[in-house]
Biopython code that builds the backbone (N, CA, C, O; Angstrom):
import numpy as np
from Bio.PDB.StructureBuilder import StructureBuilder

atoms = [
    (1, "MET", "N", (111.866, -4.677, 270.475)),
    (1, "MET", "CA", (111.095, -4.055, 271.521)),
    (1, "MET", "C", (111.870, -4.177, 272.834)),
    (1, "MET", "O", (112.191, -5.291, 273.247)),
    (2, "PRO", "N", (112.180, -3.059, 273.502)),
    (2, "PRO", "CA", (112.938, -3.121, 274.755)),
    (2, "PRO", "C", (112.103, -3.722, 275.881)),
    (2, "PRO", "O", (110.884, -3.563, 275.936)),
    (3, "LEU", "N", (112.788, -4.405, 276.761)),
    (3, "LEU", "CA", (112.159, -5.019, 277.931)),
    (3, "LEU", "C", (112.760, -4.395, 279.179)),
    (3, "LEU", "O", (113.964, -4.139, 279.213)),
    (4, "LEU", "N", (111.961, -4.145, 280.199)),
    (4, "LEU", "CA", (112.463, -3.685, 281.481)),
    (4, "LEU", "C", (112.588, -4.909, 282.368)),
    (4, "LEU", "O", (111.597, -5.579, 282.657)),
    (5, "LYS", "N", (113.807, -5.200, 282.800)),
    (5, "LYS", "CA", (114.041, -6.370, 283.645)),
    (5, "LYS", "C", (114.571, -5.915, 284.992)),
    (5, "LYS", "O", (115.362, -4.975, 285.070)),
    (6, "THR", "N", (114.138, -6.577, 286.043)),
    (6, "THR", "CA", (114.615, -6.310, 287.390)),
    (6, "THR", "C", (115.439, -7.497, 287.850)),
    (6, "THR", "O", (114.994, -8.640, 287.753)),
    (7, "TYR", "N", (116.636, -7.232, 288.348)),
    (7, "TYR", "CA", (117.530, -8.281, 288.840)),
    (7, "TYR", "C", (117.699, -8.105, 290.334)),
    (7, "TYR", "O", (118.000, -7.011, 290.810)),
    (8, "ASN", "N", (117.503, -9.189, 291.074)),
    (8, "ASN", "CA", (117.663, -9.195, 292.516)),
    (8, "ASN", "C", (118.954, -9.921, 292.834)),
    (8, "ASN", "O", (119.050, -11.133, 292.638)),
    (9, "PHE", "N", (119.948, -9.197, 293.322)),
    (9, "PHE", "CA", (121.204, -9.811, 293.710)),
    (9, "PHE", "C", (121.077, -10.348, 295.124)),
    (9, "PHE", "O", (120.293, -9.829, 295.919)),
    (10, "GLY", "N", (121.834, -11.371, 295.442)),
    (10, "GLY", "CA", (121.752, -12.002, 296.749)),
    (10, "GLY", "C", (121.998, -11.050, 297.902)),
    (10, "GLY", "O", (121.547, -11.298, 299.020)),
    (11, "SER", "N", (122.705, -9.967, 297.643)),
    (11, "SER", "CA", (122.997, -8.992, 298.690)),
    (11, "SER", "C", (121.788, -8.131, 299.027)),
    (11, "SER", "O", (121.832, -7.329, 299.959)),
    (12, "GLY", "N", (120.706, -8.300, 298.264)),
    (12, "GLY", "CA", (119.516, -7.491, 298.482)),
    (12, "GLY", "C", (119.425, -6.308, 297.526)),
    (12, "GLY", "O", (118.437, -5.573, 297.531)),
    (13, "ALA", "N", (120.456, -6.127, 296.709)),
    (13, "ALA", "CA", (120.452, -5.026, 295.748)),
    (13, "ALA", "C", (119.565, -5.379, 294.563)),
    (13, "ALA", "O", (119.500, -6.535, 294.146)),
    (14, "PHE", "N", (118.897, -4.391, 294.035)),
    (14, "PHE", "CA", (118.047, -4.569, 292.860)),
    (14, "PHE", "C", (118.562, -3.663, 291.751)),
    (14, "PHE", "O", (118.972, -2.530, 292.003)),
    (15, "VAL", "N", (118.536, -4.168, 290.529)),
    (15, "VAL", "CA", (118.943, -3.372, 289.368)),
    (15, "VAL", "C", (117.861, -3.503, 288.319)),
    (15, "VAL", "O", (117.404, -4.606, 288.022)),
    (16, "LYS", "N", (117.451, -2.378, 287.758)),
    (16, "LYS", "CA", (116.485, -2.388, 286.652)),
    (16, "LYS", "C", (117.222, -1.919, 285.411)),
    (16, "LYS", "O", (117.918, -0.904, 285.436)),
    (17, "ARG", "N", (117.063, -2.668, 284.319)),
    (17, "ARG", "CA", (117.739, -2.317, 283.075)),
    (17, "ARG", "C", (116.786, -2.503, 281.904)),
    (17, "ARG", "O", (115.920, -3.377, 281.906)),
    (18, "LEU", "N", (116.976, -1.655, 280.914)),
    (18, "LEU", "CA", (116.283, -1.852, 279.645)),
    (18, "LEU", "C", (117.104, -2.832, 278.824)),
    (18, "LEU", "O", (118.306, -2.644, 278.641)),
    (19, "MET", "N", (116.462, -3.864, 278.337)),
    (19, "MET", "CA", (117.164, -4.870, 277.552)),
    (19, "MET", "C", (116.674, -4.776, 276.109)),
    (19, "MET", "O", (115.482, -4.921, 275.842)),
    (20, "PHE", "N", (117.595, -4.534, 275.186)),
    (20, "PHE", "CA", (117.252, -4.437, 273.782)),
    (20, "PHE", "C", (117.598, -5.712, 273.029)),
    (20, "PHE", "O", (117.152, -5.905, 271.898)),
    (21, "CYS", "N", (118.368, -6.559, 273.629)),
    (21, "CYS", "CA", (118.842, -7.765, 272.971)),
    (21, "CYS", "C", (118.501, -8.973, 273.845)),
    (21, "CYS", "O", (118.890, -9.029, 275.011)),
    (22, "GLU", "N", (117.774, -9.936, 273.281)),
    (22, "GLU", "CA", (117.378, -11.115, 274.047)),
    (22, "GLU", "C", (118.588, -11.910, 274.534)),
    (22, "GLU", "O", (118.594, -12.402, 275.662)),
    (23, "GLU", "N", (119.603, -12.038, 273.694)),
    (23, "GLU", "CA", (120.792, -12.798, 274.088)),
    (23, "GLU", "C", (121.516, -12.108, 275.237)),
    (23, "GLU", "O", (121.985, -12.775, 276.159)),
    (24, "LYS", "N", (121.612, -10.800, 275.196)),
    (24, "LYS", "CA", (122.248, -10.086, 276.298)),
    (24, "LYS", "C", (121.442, -10.292, 277.580)),
    (24, "LYS", "O", (122.012, -10.460, 278.658)),
    (25, "GLY", "N", (120.122, -10.278, 277.455)),
    (25, "GLY", "CA", (119.285, -10.538, 278.622)),
    (25, "GLY", "C", (119.504, -11.928, 279.186)),
    (25, "GLY", "O", (119.559, -12.109, 280.402)),
    (26, "ARG", "N", (119.628, -12.914, 278.299)),
    (26, "ARG", "CA", (119.884, -14.281, 278.740)),
    (26, "ARG", "C", (121.245, -14.377, 279.428)),
    (26, "ARG", "O", (121.379, -15.032, 280.462)),
    (27, "LEU", "N", (122.250, -13.724, 278.850)),
    (27, "LEU", "CA", (123.594, -13.744, 279.441)),
    (27, "LEU", "C", (123.614, -13.022, 280.783)),
    (27, "LEU", "O", (124.293, -13.460, 281.711)),
    (28, "LEU", "N", (122.882, -11.929, 280.891)),
    (28, "LEU", "CA", (122.813, -11.215, 282.163)),
    (28, "LEU", "C", (122.101, -12.057, 283.214)),
    (28, "LEU", "O", (122.518, -12.082, 284.372)),
    (29, "ASP", "N", (121.037, -12.742, 282.827)),
    (29, "ASP", "CA", (120.357, -13.662, 283.751)),
    (29, "ASP", "C", (121.330, -14.730, 284.255)),
    (29, "ASP", "O", (121.362, -15.037, 285.446)),
    (30, "ALA", "N", (122.122, -15.291, 283.335)),
    (30, "ALA", "CA", (123.095, -16.334, 283.702)),
    (30, "ALA", "C", (124.141, -15.770, 284.657)),
    (30, "ALA", "O", (124.546, -16.442, 285.606)),
    (31, "TYR", "N", (124.579, -14.534, 284.408)),
    (31, "TYR", "CA", (125.584, -13.910, 285.270)),
    (31, "TYR", "C", (125.021, -13.650, 286.664)),
    (31, "TYR", "O", (125.688, -13.918, 287.664)),
    (32, "VAL", "N", (123.810, -13.135, 286.732)),
    (32, "VAL", "CA", (123.178, -12.873, 288.036)),
    (32, "VAL", "C", (123.014, -14.179, 288.813)),
    (32, "VAL", "O", (123.279, -14.227, 290.014)),
    (33, "THR", "N", (122.579, -15.232, 288.133)),
    (33, "THR", "CA", (122.425, -16.539, 288.779)),
    (33, "THR", "C", (123.766, -17.058, 289.283)),
    (33, "THR", "O", (123.861, -17.566, 290.401)),
    (34, "ALA", "N", (124.800, -16.930, 288.459)),
    (34, "ALA", "CA", (126.130, -17.423, 288.838)),
    (34, "ALA", "C", (126.697, -16.647, 290.018)),
    (34, "ALA", "O", (127.295, -17.240, 290.917)),
    (35, "THR", "N", (126.518, -15.324, 290.029)),
    (35, "THR", "CA", (127.048, -14.553, 291.156)),
    (35, "THR", "C", (126.260, -14.809, 292.431)),
    (35, "THR", "O", (126.821, -14.764, 293.526)),
    (36, "ASP", "N", (124.965, -15.076, 292.301)),
    (36, "ASP", "CA", (124.170, -15.427, 293.478)),
    (36, "ASP", "C", (124.631, -16.772, 294.053)),
    (36, "ASP", "O", (124.737, -16.934, 295.268)),
    (37, "ARG", "N", (124.903, -17.729, 293.165)),
    (37, "ARG", "CA", (125.427, -19.027, 293.630)),
    (37, "ARG", "C", (126.782, -18.852, 294.302)),
    (37, "ARG", "O", (127.078, -19.509, 295.301)),
    (38, "GLN", "N", (127.603, -17.963, 293.748)),
    (38, "GLN", "CA", (128.914, -17.722, 294.340)),
    (38, "GLN", "C", (128.762, -17.109, 295.730)),
    (38, "GLN", "O", (129.469, -17.499, 296.659)),
    (39, "LEU", "N", (127.860, -16.170, 295.878)),
    (39, "LEU", "CA", (127.605, -15.553, 297.180)),
    (39, "LEU", "C", (127.207, -16.611, 298.213)),
    (39, "LEU", "O", (127.703, -16.607, 299.339)),
    (40, "LYS", "N", (126.315, -17.506, 297.821)),
    (40, "LYS", "CA", (125.874, -18.564, 298.732)),
    (40, "LYS", "C", (127.011, -19.525, 299.062)),
    (40, "LYS", "O", (127.120, -19.995, 300.194)),
    (41, "ALA", "N", (127.860, -19.820, 298.070)),
    (41, "ALA", "CA", (128.984, -20.738, 298.295)),
    (41, "ALA", "C", (129.997, -20.124, 299.257)),
    (41, "ALA", "O", (130.546, -20.827, 300.105)),
    (42, "VAL", "N", (130.247, -18.836, 299.137)),
    (42, "VAL", "CA", (131.183, -18.169, 300.045)),
    (42, "VAL", "C", (130.617, -18.141, 301.461)),
    (42, "VAL", "O", (131.354, -18.305, 302.433)),
    (43, "LYS", "N", (129.320, -17.937, 301.574)),
    (43, "LYS", "CA", (128.687, -17.981, 302.909)),
    (43, "LYS", "C", (128.837, -19.376, 303.507)),
    (43, "LYS", "O", (129.132, -19.512, 304.694)),
    (44, "SER", "N", (128.635, -20.416, 302.692)),
    (44, "SER", "CA", (128.813, -21.789, 303.176)),
    (44, "SER", "C", (130.256, -22.036, 303.579)),
    (44, "SER", "O", (130.525, -22.734, 304.556)),
    (45, "LEU", "N", (131.179, -21.463, 302.827)),
    (45, "LEU", "CA", (132.601, -21.600, 303.135)),
    (45, "LEU", "C", (132.908, -20.987, 304.495)),
    (45, "LEU", "O", (133.629, -21.568, 305.306)),
    (46, "SER", "N", (132.357, -19.817, 304.727)),
    (46, "SER", "CA", (132.555, -19.153, 306.011)),
    (46, "SER", "C", (131.977, -19.984, 307.157)),
    (46, "SER", "O", (132.599, -20.127, 308.209)),
    (47, "ASP", "N", (130.774, -20.531, 306.936)),
    (47, "ASP", "CA", (130.146, -21.367, 307.967)),
    (47, "ASP", "C", (130.955, -22.634, 308.213)),
    (47, "ASP", "O", (131.116, -23.050, 309.361)),
    (48, "ALA", "N", (131.463, -23.248, 307.158)),
    (48, "ALA", "CA", (132.238, -24.484, 307.289)),
    (48, "ALA", "C", (133.547, -24.230, 308.020)),
    (48, "ALA", "O", (134.021, -25.098, 308.753)),
    (49, "ALA", "N", (134.132, -23.068, 307.836)),
    (49, "ALA", "CA", (135.391, -22.740, 308.518)),
    (49, "ALA", "C", (135.183, -22.705, 310.031)),
    (49, "ALA", "O", (136.089, -23.031, 310.798)),
    (50, "LYS", "N", (133.997, -22.310, 310.444)),
    (50, "LYS", "CA", (133.693, -22.243, 311.873)),
    (50, "LYS", "C", (133.356, -23.620, 312.446)),
    (50, "LYS", "O", (133.630, -23.894, 313.614)),
    (51, "ASP", "N", (132.759, -24.486, 311.618)),
    (51, "ASP", "CA", (132.215, -25.739, 312.118)),
    (51, "ASP", "C", (133.200, -26.905, 312.107)),
    (51, "ASP", "O", (133.515, -27.452, 313.164)),
    (52, "ASN", "N", (133.693, -27.294, 310.929)),
    (52, "ASN", "CA", (134.635, -28.413, 310.907)),
    (52, "ASN", "C", (135.494, -28.392, 309.657)),
    (52, "ASN", "O", (135.077, -27.913, 308.602)),
    (53, "ARG", "N", (136.689, -28.915, 309.794)),
    (53, "ARG", "CA", (137.663, -28.866, 308.705)),
    (53, "ARG", "C", (137.304, -29.717, 307.487)),
    (53, "ARG", "O", (137.506, -29.245, 306.368)),
    (54, "PRO", "N", (136.791, -30.930, 307.628)),
    (54, "PRO", "CA", (136.455, -31.702, 306.427)),
    (54, "PRO", "C", (135.439, -30.984, 305.539)),
    (54, "PRO", "O", (135.570, -30.989, 304.315)),
    (55, "ALA", "N", (134.444, -30.380, 306.142)),
    (55, "ALA", "CA", (133.444, -29.651, 305.370)),
    (55, "ALA", "C", (134.059, -28.419, 304.711)),
    (55, "ALA", "O", (133.604, -27.989, 303.651)),
    (56, "PHE", "N", (135.085, -27.852, 305.332)),
    (56, "PHE", "CA", (135.724, -26.662, 304.774)),
    (56, "PHE", "C", (136.366, -26.963, 303.421)),
    (56, "PHE", "O", (136.225, -26.177, 302.485)),
    (57, "GLY", "N", (137.067, -28.086, 303.308)),
    (57, "GLY", "CA", (137.707, -28.448, 302.041)),
    (57, "GLY", "C", (136.698, -28.605, 300.919)),
    (57, "GLY", "O", (136.932, -28.163, 299.795)),
    (58, "GLU", "N", (135.593, -29.225, 301.223)),
    (58, "GLU", "CA", (134.524, -29.401, 300.239)),
    (58, "GLU", "C", (133.898, -28.058, 299.876)),
    (58, "GLU", "O", (133.638, -27.786, 298.704)),
    (59, "ALA", "N", (133.657, -27.226, 300.877)),
    (59, "ALA", "CA", (133.074, -25.904, 300.637)),
    (59, "ALA", "C", (134.034, -25.019, 299.835)),
    (59, "ALA", "O", (133.598, -24.225, 299.001)),
    (60, "LEU", "N", (135.329, -25.155, 300.087)),
    (60, "LEU", "CA", (136.327, -24.384, 299.352)),
    (60, "LEU", "C", (136.321, -24.760, 297.866)),
    (60, "LEU", "O", (136.371, -23.888, 296.999)),
    (61, "ALA", "N", (136.259, -26.050, 297.587)),
    (61, "ALA", "CA", (136.215, -26.508, 296.192)),
    (61, "ALA", "C", (134.938, -26.004, 295.505)),
    (61, "ALA", "O", (134.972, -25.581, 294.350)),
    (62, "HIS", "N", (133.823, -26.054, 296.225)),
    (62, "HIS", "CA", (132.559, -25.577, 295.658)),
    (62, "HIS", "C", (132.611, -24.069, 295.403)),
    (62, "HIS", "O", (132.148, -23.601, 294.363)),
    (63, "ALA", "N", (133.170, -23.312, 296.341)),
    (63, "ALA", "CA", (133.271, -21.861, 296.188)),
    (63, "ALA", "C", (134.153, -21.509, 294.986)),
    (63, "ALA", "O", (133.842, -20.579, 294.242)),
    (64, "GLU", "N", (135.232, -22.235, 294.796)),
    (64, "GLU", "CA", (136.111, -21.989, 293.648)),
    (64, "GLU", "C", (135.389, -22.306, 292.343)),
    (64, "GLU", "O", (135.529, -21.577, 291.360)),
    (65, "HIS", "N", (134.628, -23.377, 292.332)),
    (65, "HIS", "CA", (133.864, -23.742, 291.127)),
    (65, "HIS", "C", (132.837, -22.656, 290.788)),
    (65, "HIS", "O", (132.685, -22.283, 289.625)),
    (66, "THR", "N", (132.142, -22.158, 291.800)),
    (66, "THR", "CA", (131.145, -21.116, 291.541)),
    (66, "THR", "C", (131.815, -19.814, 291.118)),
    (66, "THR", "O", (131.248, -19.060, 290.327)),
    (67, "ARG", "N", (133.020, -19.537, 291.634)),
    (67, "ARG", "CA", (133.755, -18.347, 291.206)),
    (67, "ARG", "C", (134.103, -18.440, 289.724)),
    (67, "ARG", "O", (133.967, -17.469, 288.979)),
    (68, "GLN", "N", (134.553, -19.619, 289.310)),
    (68, "GLN", "CA", (134.882, -19.817, 287.895)),
    (68, "GLN", "C", (133.639, -19.689, 287.020)),
    (68, "GLN", "O", (133.697, -19.096, 285.943)),
    (69, "ASP", "N", (132.518, -20.240, 287.476)),
    (69, "ASP", "CA", (131.263, -20.118, 286.719)),
    (69, "ASP", "C", (130.859, -18.648, 286.565)),
    (69, "ASP", "O", (130.450, -18.222, 285.484)),
    (70, "ALA", "N", (130.975, -17.879, 287.649)),
    (70, "ALA", "CA", (130.614, -16.460, 287.600)),
    (70, "ALA", "C", (131.548, -15.702, 286.661)),
    (70, "ALA", "O", (131.106, -14.822, 285.921)),
    (71, "GLU", "N", (132.817, -16.034, 286.688)),
    (71, "GLU", "CA", (133.779, -15.377, 285.804)),
    (71, "GLU", "C", (133.487, -15.698, 284.343)),
    (71, "GLU", "O", (133.559, -14.813, 283.490)),
    (72, "GLU", "N", (133.162, -16.943, 284.047)),
    (72, "GLU", "CA", (132.820, -17.331, 282.676)),
    (72, "GLU", "C", (131.553, -16.619, 282.207)),
    (72, "GLU", "O", (131.469, -16.193, 281.055)),
    (73, "ALA", "N", (130.574, -16.490, 283.090)),
    (73, "ALA", "CA", (129.336, -15.799, 282.739)),
    (73, "ALA", "C", (129.604, -14.312, 282.504)),
    (73, "ALA", "O", (129.045, -13.723, 281.579)),
    (74, "ARG", "N", (130.449, -13.706, 283.330)),
    (74, "ARG", "CA", (130.802, -12.299, 283.160)),
    (74, "ARG", "C", (131.527, -12.079, 281.838)),
    (74, "ARG", "O", (131.250, -11.116, 281.123)),
    (75, "LEU", "N", (132.447, -12.966, 281.522)),
    (75, "LEU", "CA", (133.193, -12.857, 280.283)),
    (75, "LEU", "C", (132.273, -13.013, 279.067)),
    (75, "LEU", "O", (132.406, -12.273, 278.092)),
    (76, "ALA", "N", (131.351, -13.963, 279.119)),
    (76, "ALA", "CA", (130.410, -14.161, 278.009)),
    (76, "ALA", "C", (129.562, -12.910, 277.794)),
    (76, "ALA", "O", (129.327, -12.502, 276.657)),
    (77, "LEU", "N", (129.106, -12.305, 278.889)),
    (77, "LEU", "CA", (128.317, -11.077, 278.798)),
    (77, "LEU", "C", (129.155, -9.949, 278.205)),
    (77, "LEU", "O", (128.687, -9.217, 277.333)),
    (78, "HIS", "N", (130.373, -9.810, 278.668)),
    (78, "HIS", "CA", (131.267, -8.763, 278.169)),
    (78, "HIS", "C", (131.555, -8.951, 276.674)),
    (78, "HIS", "O", (131.465, -8.000, 275.897)),
    (79, "LEU", "N", (131.896, -10.162, 276.283)),
    (79, "LEU", "CA", (132.208, -10.421, 274.873)),
    (79, "LEU", "C", (130.993, -10.183, 273.974)),
    (79, "LEU", "O", (131.124, -9.642, 272.876)),
    (80, "HIS", "N", (129.828, -10.584, 274.441)),
    (80, "HIS", "CA", (128.614, -10.354, 273.668)),
    (80, "HIS", "C", (128.384, -8.844, 273.490)),
    (80, "HIS", "O", (128.117, -8.373, 272.384)),
    (81, "SER", "N", (128.490, -8.112, 274.578)),
    (81, "SER", "CA", (128.269, -6.666, 274.516)),
    (81, "SER", "C", (129.270, -5.995, 273.589)),
    (81, "SER", "O", (128.918, -5.081, 272.843)),
    (82, "LYS", "N", (130.505, -6.446, 273.636)),
    (82, "LYS", "CA", (131.557, -5.856, 272.805)),
    (82, "LYS", "C", (131.342, -6.179, 271.315)),
    (82, "LYS", "O", (131.460, -5.295, 270.467)),
    (83, "THR", "N", (131.034, -7.415, 271.008)),
    (83, "THR", "CA", (130.908, -7.811, 269.600)),
    (83, "THR", "C", (129.546, -7.440, 269.010)),
    (83, "THR", "O", (129.437, -7.212, 267.805)),
    (84, "HIS", "N", (128.526, -7.379, 269.837)),
    (84, "HIS", "CA", (127.176, -7.120, 269.351)),
    (84, "HIS", "C", (126.808, -5.651, 269.486)),
    (84, "HIS", "O", (125.794, -5.200, 268.956)),
    (85, "ALA", "N", (127.656, -4.904, 270.211)),
    (85, "ALA", "CA", (127.438, -3.462, 270.444)),
    (85, "ALA", "C", (126.070, -3.176, 271.037)),
    (85, "ALA", "O", (125.362, -2.276, 270.586)),
    (86, "CYS", "N", (125.711, -3.938, 272.036)),
    (86, "CYS", "CA", (124.423, -3.687, 272.706)),
    (86, "CYS", "C", (124.632, -3.500, 274.201)),
    (86, "CYS", "O", (123.669, -3.280, 274.936)),
]
sb = StructureBuilder()
sb.init_structure("model")
sb.init_model(0)
sb.init_chain("A")
sb.init_seg("    ")
for serial, (resi, resn, name, xyz) in enumerate(atoms, 1):
    if name == "N":
        sb.init_residue(resn, " ", resi, " ")
    sb.init_atom(name, np.array(xyz, "f"), 0.0, 1.0, " ", f" {name:<3s}", serial, name[0])
structure = sb.get_structure()
């Protein structure tokens, strides 16, 4: 049974998709969450660059970690879609 899901990206964009596969929906949820965290980390990085250097190094490491998480989530979604044909 298809599900209509709405995704709210941190930028304010909304996407509605029909989901036919629960696993793909779970992977898409994980990807949206990871990219939202990355968006917030980059904003913190920008703020830290203005405020003080010690915080910048920490924010940079966090932003890189969230970028890697988002990339892993994107890859998992892509591989699932490719192998599961959904």
